[in-house]
N, C-alpha and C positions, 0 to 999 in steps of 0.2 A: 457696430465696435460694444465686442466683452466686453469684460475688465473681471480677472478673475486671481483673486487671491490665490498667492503660492502655499501650498501649505505646509511646504518646508521653510525654508522665508521668510515667510510672508509680505513678500513687498507685490506691489498689483502691477498685473502684463493684459496687453492690449493685446487680444486676438493672435497671441499665439499656440503655439501647441507643446513651449517646453518659458522654464520661465529661463527670464538676459541674466538674471542673476545665481543660478544657483545648477539649475539645468536639470530642474525636476518636469515629468511630467505633467503638466494642468491639466491633455485632453482625456475625458474620458474614455475614451475611446481607445487610445493610445496603450492608458494604464493598463484598464478590462485586458485587451490582446496582453498584455505582457505578462498582467499575475498568471492570464491559464497555460501559456508555453511556462510559466513559471513550475506550475501545477503539473502540468503535462512534464515536465524533464524531473519534477520529483517522482511523481506516478516509475517511469521508467527504471529511475538508478531502486528505487523500491526492490519493485517486480527484478531488476536484475539480480540484486541483493540475493531474493530468494533463492534463485536459481541455483546459485553458487552453489547452495549448500544441502548434499544427499543428505535423508530419511538415514536414520538405525537400520531399517533392511534394508534400505539398497546398500549406505557403506555395506555392515558386513555379511548379507546375503551371502555378494559371492567373495569373497572373502582365499586370499591362499592359501589360506588353513581350516581342515578340516570340521576340527573342530567350531570353532564361531563360526561355521556355517548351521551348522547343527545347535547350537546356539542360540542364535541369530536367531534358524525356523522355528524354532521353541520356544523365542519370544514373543514369533511376531500372531502363532498358534493358538500360543496364549490370550492373545493383545483381541484375533479375530472371536476366540468362544464367548472372553463379558460382554465383548460390544452383538454380539448374537446373543447377548442375554440381556443384554439390557435395552439392545429391541423390542424383545420378546416380551420385556413386560411393560416397555413406553408406549406396543400395543395390548396387549390385555388393558389396561390403566385404562388406555382410550377408546377401545370393544366395550368392559364394563361401563362407559359415563357415556356413552351414545346410546 
């Protein structure tokens, strides 16, 4: 017979998965499964919230006004050029270092 002290209320329980006094989970396997399930639910909520918001370019790239679409495409082109220059500089530094 195993005697386990409840981490919540401090009462000793004998061979139980749950505390007789407060109902806290005592079994480490059940506790781990509940923690894993909770982490998965939190990850799914975070992924769902990330997918709901479109990016600036997705939002304004297909706008109904032509002027806003053009401005969005100009910003995107500038951003892509900036990233290409940054990648070239990073490649150049790594090539010189090697």
